[in-house]
N, C-alpha and C positions, 0 to 999 in steps of 0.2 A: 541596717548595716551595709547593704549594697549601695545605698545612696551615699553614705559616709565614705565608703571606699572609692566610689566614683569621684567624689569631690577631691579626695586626696590625690588620686591619679591625675585629675585634671590640673590641679595646682602644680604638680610636678611637671606635667607636660608643658604648661605655660612658661615655666622657667627655662626648660631645656630646649624647647623647639619653638621659639617665638616666630621664626620664619614661616611656620606652617599655619599661623593664626591670622593671616590677612583677611580671611573670610569673616572674622569677628569684628564688630565695631570698636573703634578706639585705636590709638597709635600703638606701635610695638613696645615703646618704652613703658607705657602703663601696664600692658599685659605682662611684660617681663617683671616689672616691679611687684605686680600682684602675685605672680608666681613665687618670687623670692620671699615675699611676706608669708605666703602660705607655707613655704618650706621651712621657714624659721620656726613656725609653730609645730609643724609636723615632725621635724627632726630629719637628720640626714639618712636615717635608716630606710626611708622610702626610695632611695636611689636604687636599691636592689630590685625595685619593681619597674625599672625603666622600660624593659622590653614589653611587659604586660601593658604599661601605660601607652606605649607606642601603638600597640595593636588595638587597644580600646578606643583611643582617639581616632585612629585611622578608620575604624569601623564606624564611629560616629560621623565622621566626615563623609563616609560613603553612603550611609543609609540613615534615614530619619526614623525608621521603624514603622512607618505608615505606608510604605510602598510608593511614596511620592518623592520625586526628585526636586531638590531645591537649589537655589543659586550657589549655595555653599558646598554643594556636592562636587568634589574635586576630580572625579573620573566620569561618573555617569552623566554629568552635565558639565562641560568643560569651558564654560565662559570664564573670561578674565584669567587666563592661565599663561604661563610662559612656556614656549617650546623653542629650544635652541637659542634662548636669550631674548626672544621676541614675544610680545603680547599677541596671542592668537588662540582661537578655540579649536584649531585643528589638532587631531590626536595622532601620536606616533603609534606604530603597530604594537598591539597588546593582546596577549592570549585571551584575556578576559572578554574581549569584544566578540570572540568567536564561540563562546560557550552557548549551549542551548538552554542551560539551566542556571540557577543562581551560582554566583562565584563564591569561593571560600570566605571572602572578606565581607559578605553581605549580599545585597540584591545584585541581580545581573547588571554588569556594566555595559553601557552602550556608547558607541562613538557619536559625535555630533552629526546631526542630519544635514543633508544638502541645503535645506532651507535655512538652518541655523548658520551654516558657513556662508551662505549667500547674503545673509543679513548682518554679517559680522561687522562690517564697516560702519553700520548704523549705531553701534553700541559704544559706550564709554568704558573702556577697561580700567580696572584699578591699577595702581602702580605696582602693587605687590601681589603675588599669587604663587600658588604651588605650581611647579613646572609640570605642564600637561603631559600625561602619558608617562610620568616618572615611574620607573620600576620600584617596587617595594624594596626597602633597604634590607640588609641581612638581618637586622634586628626585627623588622616587620615580618619577614618570612619565618624566622624562628618563632616569633610570637604566634603566628598563625598555626604553625605546627604544634606548638605547645598547647595552644587553646584547644585544638582538635583532639590531642591526646588526653588533655585534662577532662574533656567531656566523656571520656570512656568510649571511644569510637568503636565501630563495628569491627569484628574480627575478620581480617583479610589473610588469605593464604598465598604463598609463593608458588612457583611452578613445580616444586618437588611435592610438597604436601597437598597442594590443591589439584594438580593435574596428573603428574607422573604416577603417584601412588594410586590414585583412583582408577586411572586407565589400566595400570598393570593388574590391579585386583579384579577389575571387571573382565579383562581379557583372559587372565589365568583362572578359568572356571573349573568346574568339576570335570570338564572334558579332558583336561590335562591328566587327571589321575585315573579315570575309569573308562575312557573311550580311546585314548591315544594309542594304547597297545593294540586294541582291536582294529583300528584303522591301519596300523602298520602291517598287521597280519593279513588283512584283506588286500590292500593296495601295494604292499611292499615298500621298501625304503625309498626307492626311486620315485614312484608315483605319490607317495606320502609327502615327500619334499616338494613335488610339483603342486600338490594340493595346498600345502602350507604357503608356498610362494604365490600361488594364484590368489588365495585369500588375503595374503599380506599385500599383494599388488593393489587389490581393491581398496583395502584400508589405508595403504600409503597414499594413493592418489586422493582419497577422501581427506586424509590428514593434511596433505598439501593444500587442498582446496579450502579446508577449514582454516588453515593458517593464513591463507591469502585474505579470506573474508574477515577474519578476526583482527588483522593488522590494517584494515582499510577504515580506520576510524575507531572511536571509543566504543567498547563493547559493554553493554549492560547485562543484567540478569535475563535468563531465558534460554540460554544454550542454543540448541539446534533451531528452536523456534525463532529466536532473535536473529540468528545469522540468516536464516532463509527469508523471513518476513522483511528484513531490511534490505535484502538483496533482490528478491523477486516480487515483493509486494505482499499485501495482506491476504490475497486470495490463496497463493501457495503457502504462505506462512501460517495462516489461520487453519488451513486444512491439515497440514503436516503437524502443526503444533498440538492439535487436539489428539490425533492418533498417536503421536510420539509420547505425549503425557500418559495416555491410556496404556500404551505398550509398556512403559516403565512401571506403571501400577500393577499390570498383570505379571510383569517379569518378577516383581516381588514375590508373588504367589509361586511362580515357577521355581525360583531359587530356594524358597522356604520349603516347598514340597520336596525338592531334592535333598535338602538337609534332613527333613523329617523322615524320608524314606531310609536314609542311612542310619539314623538313630533307631528307627523301628526294626531295621534288619539286625542291628546289634542286640536289641532287646529280645528279638526272636531267637538269636543264637544262644542266649542264656535262659530262654524260656521265661521271660519277664514281661510279656505283653499285658497291657492293661485290659483291653477288650479284644478286638481283632485288629488285623493289620491296617485296614482302611480307616477305621475310627481312631486308631492310635496315631496315624499320620495326621488326621485332622486335629487331634488334641495337641500333639507336639508342634504342629505348624501354627496353631492359634497362639500358644504360649510364646513361641519364637517371635512371631510378628508383633505381639504386644511388647516384648522386650526391645525389639528394634525400634518400635514407635517411641518408646520411652527415651532411648538414646538420641533419636532424631529431634524430639521435642526439647530435649535438654539443651540443644543448641549445636551449631556447626562445630564449635570447638570440641565438644565431647564426641561428636560423630567423627571428627578428624582423628582424635586420640584412639578411638576404637578401631579405625581403619589402620592406623600404624601398628597396633597390637596384632591385628589380623594379618597384616603384611609380613610381620616378623615370623609368625607361625607358618605362613605360606612359604616364605623363603627357606625356613628351616626344613620344611617337608620336601621341597625340591632338592635342597642340598643333601638331605638324608637319602633320597632316591639315588642320586649320582654317586654318593659315597658307597651305597650298597652294591652298585654295579661293579665296583672294583674289589669286592670282598666275596668271592664265590664260596658257598657252603655246600658240602657234599649232600646234605639231606634235602637241598633245594633242587638238585639235578633231576630227580624223577619228575619234578613238576615243571621242568623245561628251562630252568635257569642254570647256565653253565659259565657265565662270565664272558668276556670279550673273546670271540673266535672268528677268524676270517671265514671259516666254513659256514657258520651261521649267518654272517653278513652277506655272503654271496647267495645263499639259499633264500634269504628274506628280501633280497634286493628287488626281485621281480614280483608282480602281483599274483594273487591266488584268490580270485573272487569266488565266494561261495554264497549259497542261499539266494541266488538271483541278484546279488549285489553287483553294481557297476561303478565305474569311476565317478560318474556324476552323483550316484546315490550316496557314495561314501563322502564325496565333497559336500553334499547337502547336509550330512550329519556333522561334518567338521566345522563348516563355515560359522555357525553361531558362536563357536569358541573364539573367533577372531573379532567379533563385535565388541562393543563397549568402549570404542575409541572416543566417544563423545562424553564420557563420564566427567571429564574435567571441564569441558566446555559448558556442560549443563549447569554448572554452578558459577558461571562467568561473573555473576554479580557479587560473588564472595571472594573473588581473586583480587589481589593487590594491583596487579598489572596484567590484565587479560591479554593484551596485545603481544606480550613477550612470553607469558606463561603458557598459553594454549599451543602455539607452534612448538616450542621446545619440549614441553611435557608430553604432548600427544605423539609427536614423531619419535621421541626417544622411547616411549612406552611401546610403540609398534615395533621398533627395532629390537628392544630387549626381549619382548614376548615372542617375537618371530624367531629369534635365535634360540630361545628356550625350547619352543616347540620342535624346531629342527633337531636340536641336540637330544631331546627326549626320543624323537623318532629314530634317529641313528643309533643311539645307545640301546634302546629296546630291541631294535632289529638286529643288533650285533651280538646280543648276549642271551636272547630268549628264543627258543624254537616255536614254531606255530602251534604244534600239538604235543601234548604230553599226557601220560596216563596217571602220573603220580605214584606209580607202583615201583618199589625198589627192585623187584624181581624182573622187570622188563629190560634185561640187559641183552647185549648182542650175543647170539649163538652162532656156531659154525654152519648150522644147517639152514640158516635163513639168509637170503640174499638181500642185504640191507644197504641202501645207498644214500640215505638222508644224512644231514649234518649231525644229527644225534647219534647216528651209527658210528661215526668217526670218534665220538666221545664216549662210546661204550653203552649206549642205550638204544633199544629198538622200540620205536613208537608207531610202527607201521600199522598196528591194529586200529589206530585212530582214524585211518582212512575210511573205516566202516562206520565212524561216528561214535558218540558216547563218551569221548574224553572230556575231562573237566578242567584241564590245565593247558597252559601255553597261551600265546598271543591271541589266538582265535576264540578261545573258550573261557578264559578267566579274566573278568573285568577288573579284579582286584590284584592282578599280577604285579603291579607296582608296589603294593604292600609286601608281596613276597620278596621282591628284589631289594627293597630298601633295607638300610642298616637297622632301623627300629620301626617295625610295622605300625604301631599305634600312631606314630607321628604323621604317617600318610593319611590316616583317618582324621587326625586333627587338621591336616592340610585341606582335606575335602570339606570339613566343617568351615574352615576359614574361607575357602573359595566361595562356598555357597552363601555364607552369612555376609561376606564383604560385598558380593554382587547384589544381594538383597538389600543391604543397607544403602549402597550407592543408588540403586533404583528407587528406594523409598525416599531418598533425598532429592533425586533428580526430578521425579514426576511432579511434586508440588511446586518446585522452583519454576519449571517450564510452564506449568498450568497457571501459576501466579502471574507470570509475565504475559501470558495470553489473555488473562482476565483483565489485567491493567490496561491493555490496549482496547478493551471493550469490542473485540471482534465479534463475539457472540453475546448479544444482549441477554441479561438474566444471570450471567455467570460472574457479575461484578463483585458478589459477596466474597468470592475466593481471592480477590485481589489484595485484600487487607493483610498487612504484615504486622508482626508484634516484636517488641524488643529491639535492642540495638542492631541486630542483624536483619531486621525486617522479616522475621521467620513466618512462612505461610502456614500457620497452625491449622487453619481450616482446610488447607490443601493436604496437610499431613493426615488429618482425620478422614478426608475423602479417599485418599490413596489407601489408607488402612482398611477402610470399608470395602473397596474394590478388591484389594489383595485378599482380605479375609473371605470374601464371597467365593473367590476362585480356589482358595485353600480348602474350603469346605466341600467344594466339588471334588477336589483331589484327583480329577482326571483331566490332565492338561495336554494329552497327546494331540487333540484336535486344534486347540487354540495356539499351541506352540508354533506351528509353521506360520500362522498369521502374524504373530508377534515378531518373528524373525523378519518377515517381509515388511512390517511396519518400520523396523530399524533400517532395512535396506532402502526403503523408499525415501527415508530421511537422508541417507548417504547419497542417493541418486540426485536428489534435489540440491544438496550442498554442492556437488560437483557441477550440476547444471547451472547453478548460480554463478560460479566463477566463469564458465563458458559464456553465459548470457551477458554478464557484466563486461567481459572483454570484448564480446561481439558488439555491444552497444557503443563502445569506444567513448564512454563518458569521461570528461575531464575529472570528475569526482572519484573515478576508480583509480586509486593510487596506493595499492597495498605496499607496505614497507617490506613484506616478505616477497622476495622476487623469484623464488624457486618453484614456479608454477607455469603451466602452459595451458592455454584455453582448449587446445585440441586434446591434450592429455586428460583434462577435466571432462571433456565431452565423452572421451572413451571410457573414463571411470563411471560416468552416469549410465552409459550403455551397458557396461559390465555389471553394474548393480542390478539393472533391470533383467539382464540375462540370468544372473544368479538367482533372482527372485523366482523365475520360472523353473530353473533347474531344481531348486529346493522343493517347491510345491506349486504346480501350475495353477491349481484352483485357488490356493491361498493368494497367489499373485494377482489373479483376476479380482478376488474379493477386495484386496488392498487397493487396487487401482479404481475400482468402482466406488469405494468409500471416499477416497481422495477426490474423485471427480464430483461426487455428490456434495461434499463439503466445499469444494472450489466453486461450484455453481451457486450454492447458498450464499457464500461470502461475496461472490461477485454480484449477486442479485441485491444483497443488502447494501453494498457499497459503503463500507465503514469510512467515517470521516477522518481519515488519516492521510498523511503525506510524508513518506519516509525517503523520498528521492530514490526509488528502486530502479534497478536496471531495466525493468519493464518500461518505465517512463522514458528512460534514455533511449531504448531501442525503438519505441514508438516515435520519438522525435526523429531519430535517424531515418526510419522508414518514411515518415511524412516528408522530411526534407528531400530524400531521394526521389520520391514519387512526384513531388512538386516540381523538382528540376526536370525530371523526365517529361512531365506534362507540358512544361513550358516549351519544349522543343517540337511539340505537335501542333499543327494549325487547327483552329476550330472547324468543326463540321456541323452542319445543320442537324444531322441525326443525333448528335451528342449534346445538343443544346439543353441546358437546364436553367430554369429561372432562379438565378442566384441573387438573393434579395438583401438589400440594405434597408432595414426597417428603422425609421425614425420614431422610436417609441419613448424616448426619454428614459426615465428609470423603468426597467422592465416590468416591475409590479404595478406601474401606474396605468398601463394600457394592456391588460392581459388578453382581451379579446383580439386585438390586432396581432399579438404574438402567436396566439393559439391558432388563428386562421392561417397565418403564413406558415407556421410549423406544420399544419395539416398537409400542405403540398410540397414542403421542402424536406421533411423528415426522411433521412436515409436516401434522399434523391439529390439534393443540391445544397448550396451554401446559404446560410442565414446569419446575418450580422445585425445585432441590435445596436444601432448608432444612437449616441446620446450627446446632444450639443449642450454644453454647460456654459453659462455666462458667469459663473462664480466658481473659483477654484475650491475643490473639496478634497477631503483626506483620502488616502489610499484605501482606507477601510470601506469607503463607499463602493469602490471597484470590487473588492472581495465580497461584500454583501450582495451586490447584483449578480456576480457569478454564482454565488451559493443559491440564490433564488432560482436562477435558470436550472441549476442542477437539481434542486429540490423538486421543481415542477416538471423535470424530465424534458425540458425543451432543449433540443440539440441546436445550440446557437452560440455564436461568439458575442461578447459584449465589448464595444469599442467606444469609449467616451472621448470627446475632444473639448478643448476650451476655446471659445470664440466670443466675439462681441455680440453676435446675434445668430439666429437660426440659419440664415442664408450663408454666412461666412463659415459656420461650422459644417453645414451640409456640403459646401464646396470642398472643404478639407476631406470629409468622409468620402465623397464621390470620387475624388481623385487619388486618395492615398490608401483607402481600405482595400485589403486583399493582398494576395501573394501569387504572382505569376498568373496562371489560368484560374486560380481560386480567387476570383475577383468578382464583386457584385456587378450585375448587368441590369438589375431592376430595382427602382426606388419605390419603397412602400411607405405610405404616410396615412395618418388619420385625417379625416375631414375636420376642418377648423369650425366647429359648431358655433362657437361664441364670437365669430369674426366681427359681427355687427356691433358688439358691445365693447370691443377693445380698441386699441390704438391702430389706426389704419396703416401705420408704418410696419406693424407686425404682419398685417395682411400683405403688404408690398413684399416683405421678405418671404412670406409663405408662397406667394405666386411666383416670385422670381426663383425660388428654389426649384419649383416644377420646371420652369424654363431652362434653368441650369442643367437639370437632369436630361432634358431633351437635347440640349446643346452638346452634352457629353455622350450622346448616343445610348442613353439609358431608357429602358421602358419605365413607365410610371403607373403605380397602382395606388388608388385612394379608397379607403374603406370608410363608409358612413353608416353609423347606427343612429336610429331615431333618438335614443336617449343620450348619445355621446359615448366616448371611449375612456376619457380620463377619470380615474377613480382615486387619484392620489389625495384629494381633499377629504375623502371619507375617513373618519376616525377609525384607527385600528388596522389600516392596511400595511403599515410598516411594522407594527408590533404584533399583528394578528390577534389582537384582543377584541372581543365583541363589545359593542356599545349600542345603545338605541339609535336608530336611523330614521330620518325623515322618509316620507313616502317616495319622494323623488330619488333620494340616494339609494333606497332599497331597490327601486326599479332599475336604476343604473347599475347597481351591483349585480343584480340578476342577469341583466343583458350582457354584462362583461364576461359571464361564464357560458354564454350561449353556444360558443364553438367548442367548448370543452366536452360537452355531452354528445351522445350519439344523436344524429339527425334522423328524424322519422322519414317515412316515405313521402316523396315530393319530387320537385324538379328544380334544377339549377337553370334559370333562364339566362341565356347568353344572347345579348343584343349585339350581334356582329354586324354593325352598320357600315363600317369602313374597314378595309383590309390593312391591318397594322403589322402584318407579318405572321400572325397566328397566335400571339401571346394571349389574346382574349379567349381563344378556344383551348389552348394548352392548359391553362390554370384550372378550369373546371374539370378537364379530363383527369388531371393529377389528383384533384380532390375526390373524384368518384372512385379512385383506386384505393382509398382509405376505408377502413372498416366503419369509421364513424359516419362517412358519407356514402357508404355502399348501397344504401336503399334509395338514393337520389338518382334521377335520370336527367340527362342534358336535353333541354329544349332550346332550339335556336330560332332567333328572330332576325330577319333581314329586311332591308328596305327593297321596294319594288314598285311596279306600276300595276294598275288595276287590270290592264289587258295582257299582262305577262306573268301573272301569279303562278300558274302551273309550271311554266317554263323555268322561272327563277327557283321554284321549289325543287324541281328535278335536278337543276344544275348544282344547287347546294347539296342535295342528297348525294350526288355523284362525287362531289369534292370531299364530303365527310367520309364516305365509304372508302375512298382512296387513302384518306388519312388514317383509316382504321379506327375511327372514333364512333362509338355507339351513341345514338341519339333516339329520343322518344318521339320527337315531332319537329317539324320545320314550319314556322309561320312567316308568311310574306306580308309585310305591312304595306298594303296598297294605298292606305290613306295617310301615309306619313307626311305628305306635303300639304295636307289640309290645314287651313289657317287655324290657329289656336282659338280657344273660347275667349270672349271679350273680357270676362271677369278675371281670367288668368293673366291677360295682358295688362289689365289695370293693376293687378297685384304686383307684377314685375315693375311697373312704372312707380308704384309706391316704394318698392324695394330700393330702386336706384336713386330716388329723389335726394336723399341726404348726401350723395357722393357725386352729384353733378357739378360741373364747373360753372355752368350758366354764364358763359362768356358774353352772351347777348345783353346781359343786364349790367355789364361793367365795361370800362374802357379796355382797349386791346392790350395796352401795356400792363395794366393791372391784372388782366386775365393771364397774360404770359408769365408774369411774376408769380401769381398764385399757382399756376401749373408747374412751374419750376420748383416751387417750395413743396407742393403736394402733387407729385406726378401720378398718383393713383386716381385723381379726379377724372370724371367722365365728361368728355366734350360733346357738344351737340353734333358735330361732324362725325364723330366716332359712332354715336348712336344711329345716325342715319346710314352710315357705311355698313354697319353690321346688323341692320334691322332684320334681314332674312335669317341670319344665324340666331338672333335673339328669339325670333318666332319658332325656330326649330327646337330650341331648348325647351320652350314652353310646351310645344306640341309633344315632344318626347316624354316629358313628365306626365302629360295626360295619358299617353299610351302605356307608360309603365304602370300607372295606377289602374288602368283598365285591364291589363293582361297579367301583371306580376305583383299584385298587391299583398299576397299572403303566402309567400314562398320562403324557404330557408335562406336563399341567396339568389341575387340576380346580378348580372354583369352587363355593363354597356361600355363600348369604346367610343362613345360620342364625347371625346375628350380632346379639346381643341388646343393643339400646341402652337399658338400664335404668339410671337414675341412682340408684336406692335400694339396689341390691345392693352388698355389700362388695367391695372390689377383689380380695381373695384368692379369694373364691368366683367372681367374674367370670373371673379369670385361670385358675382350675382348670377352669372350663367350656371356655375357649379351648384349654387344654392337652389336655383330654380329647377335645374334638371333633377336634383336628388331629394328635394324636400318632401316630407310627409310620406316617406316610403320605408318599408322594413329594410333589413340589411342590404346595402347596395355597394357594389365594387366597381369603381371607375377604373378601367384598364386601357392603357394605350401603349402598344409596343413601339419599338424604335424603327419600324418599317424595314427590318431585315428578317428574312424568313426563319421561323423557328419550327416549322412543320415541313415535312416532305413526304411524298408518296413513292420515292425511289428507294430501292433496296441498297 
């Protein structure tokens, strides 16, 4: 039937909108005729489905259902379209391009890429097409809305039902009915108002901060966790989200126990206890939390209806109290209630702290009553428009509840005395000198100064029931306040926890991310919250845990305030809240106030809270979740980095601050891991490391992301910088000149030795050698690493996908050697062959290596050239120099036989090596030799061989000495690295090959002949 309906709708669409069908083959006339023929058969009654038809075909044109974009896609691929009457694929501004998730009409729409625009002129556009970027018509928008409603979408709340009601119910707790009168009695009307204003100041600042964050972009589910994590990052968000969800879960137990205690007290009054008071509290609490769980699981709509009923009862109880204050009753006067009198107002205006209470201790008791301002934000995912609902509902709830608390404080302090006996016979007599307010009203309660009175503000927690017009309604208000707060917490905890689990901040908690039903209800979270709440209900002793819970909420408020300050300080262009009534310094003050209040309420609970947050922060920071939310932390890091880079640029370089900042030509980072790991060993937390990659073929952006992820996964602190060039030399020239920012610019080029140079194209060798010369010309130091088995492992199967497959013996040995610098090096020496003074880079690199734990067991052994008759003198001179440089060494060897001629068979081996690359100009005419030299400049001439004969012999001799002295060590360095620009590249490469062949790991180092070491302070 669905297929038949689709055919009907399509026929109708063909007839009515042929202009939209240019993407289908065939002329418009045939399409229109086909549509008219269809409609003749179907009848005109189908015209009523026009809107639905529009939406259906519009969706078909946007999405194929397979997730693939086709040429007929009119928005996500905008080829062959008209914009402003011209054929172009460029897109006009469209909100769908900026969504992070799928659009309402189908798959996420994307604007054409730069490469598509760049190639636009190469395409043959059709004559007809849908106008690109065309806004949906009114019919289309209506169809989309109708389709969404037809699906029976999720229930969404407005600012009244979703935020205002919840916040007021949470703030109006039992404190209003059973503790407010006692606070007035202790602190007096004046200080009570000050306490209320102080608490309201904290919550108002937090409300303003919450409004600013909530209006800085689309808000999803997760409440406080979502706001903090998207502002400050996963470390703060993950730590506060977990404790905030736990605090709400335990708060369920606190409110339910409060309700159960009231019920058990009533049962006790009529002698109807089931067992004893403690167990009755557990029984009533268990039954209550099961009932609340049932309401929550039934869905947000039922929970919202229950909240409305509880709000009506609560409002009736408050109105009942105020009504009672205007109706004084004679039999209530002995219990301290006389109605409004100025004498009582003046007497109760000042404080009368008793039982070691202070202003701050009373404030600590009251402040939890002011919390609950995030009750609406916690269900942000269930709000129709969180950006407007959260600010309006939260701030209005703070205003209404604040005024209510002040009104209750003033009224209670104006019509109830602090102490009363409850005895009708305690009237004023002539023999007693009585000056209290009660005396002016005919009663003498002076005996209460000795203690023992049960009535009045100071003694009777149920005094509001006494004052009210109908006492049982106050009890109903207490029930309503406790149950509404418990219900709000029971809903908030799973919602926050579900959002936390969806982000996978804590691995293993993903099972609680699953939602059920049209509202995506976190049923598993409800069960978990129920279990936590039930466990604490069964304990039934919450006096110890209560301060910690209050501090958990305050820590959340502090971080919300700090988020606004931090985002404003970072000055990110993305921080554009539509709510403008905030100030970064006020938010900072709010964060500080929250921290102060935490310690005022309970100092040890504040310390425990901070320690828990710190532990979770360290854990999340260590795990480094793979998320990127554009937090203000990122923005501030950018600001600081930019500021420091600019400050650094204004300072001249100094030899004491020299660091080997390395540009490593490694290709794809995972293709030469040994090279990166070695360089990372001496640059980590010391200097700059940039992985340069010269590409001869353009690749997708995903390659860049993949390489960056590999570096992060391997914890290699380096930048990845790819360039596109014709060959290695041109790409290296670009990198050498352009990579870096101010003083953060490479000064040392690091390369791998070209092991396969003799098997490849000699033009590649020419580029390789010229790259070294270019580095010297640009005043770079040069470092070349050679491993016996090579460096490049990119050809080994499984390196990109990390899947294991059988390897040949050669590849297995290569793979093992590629990890040699990753493991801890055993005891041994790093041999430094410091034959020529290059400025000290040859000595500085091994010193930095030995400072690492992996190389900590290695000692530096120095080899220098010398003469047989000056060995002791040269050794002492070098020892003096090294001691002044404060570089520890194990030994100094002077090579007195460095100038001895090399062995004959080694000279013959070198001759065989260069034979294929000689020009042999004596065997051809001069013109032919010159032409061949011009075509193949890498060729070695006979004159060149004769000119550099002594240098050739020295390379051969050094290889012999290296094999003799340093054949089995973790690493050896030599700076016999000849920066000559006139020598042919083949001869240069043969020298490097001869010098380094058949040796374990060898590092060829040559500084730029500027001092990098100094012995001056």
